[in-house]
N, C-alpha and C positions, 0 to 999 in steps of 0.2 A: 824591471822591464823598461826599456826605452823605445821610443819610436823615432827612427831616423828618417827625416824627410829630405830628399835631395832633388833639386831641380837641375837637370842636366840638359845639354843640347841633344837633339835627335841623333846627330852623327855618332854620339858616344853611347847611346842607349843599349843597343844589342850587345856590344862588347862588354859593357859594364854589368848588365844583367847576367850574362854568361859567366863572367868572373865571380860575381857574388854567389851564383848558384854552385859553381865549382868549389868555392870556399865553404859551402855548407849553409849559406844564408838564403832564406826565402824572401822573395821580393814581389811586391805588387806594383804594376806599371800603370800610370795614368797619363794620358796624352793631355798636353796643355799648350796654350799659345799665349804669347804676351811679351812684355818687355818693350824696350825702346825700339827695337828693330822689327817687332811683331813676327819673330821667327818661331818655328816649331820647337817646343821643349817637351821633355818627358819628366814627369814627377815620379820618383821612386819612393815607395813606402816600405820600410824594413823594420819589423819589430824584433828586437834582440835583448838579451840579458845585458845588464850594466857592463859586464866584463868584455862583451863582444863589440861594443861601440867602436873602440879603437880599430879593430879588424875591419869593420865596414868602412870606416873613414879611410883607412889605408888603401883598400881596394878602389874606392872612389878617386883618391888622389892619383893612383897609377893608371886608371883607365880613362879618366876624363881630361880633356885637353883645354887649356886656356887659349882662346882665340881673340885676335885683334881685328877690328874692322875699321876701315877708314870711312869717314863721312865727309863729303865735300859740301861746302857751304856755297850756295848760289847767291850772287849779288842781285838785288832787285833794283832795276833801273826805272825811275819814274820820269815821265815826260812832263815838261813844263806846260802849264795850261795857257 
């Protein structure tokens, strides 16, 4: 038995859970927040046999998107005293 722990973005959670359930995998969903941008994440817990790990990872790869965010750096101007 293996425990697959996947931290995914909230936007992907419903679609991923449905796909995992449709493929016959049982999933526990845990809400979590954190990371650099403090955005909402979902942690999925999925206990599977060793031979099923690849199937779970394949579902995760097809349903979860990689996103890029731009971060602008603000210049700090200091006044002379």
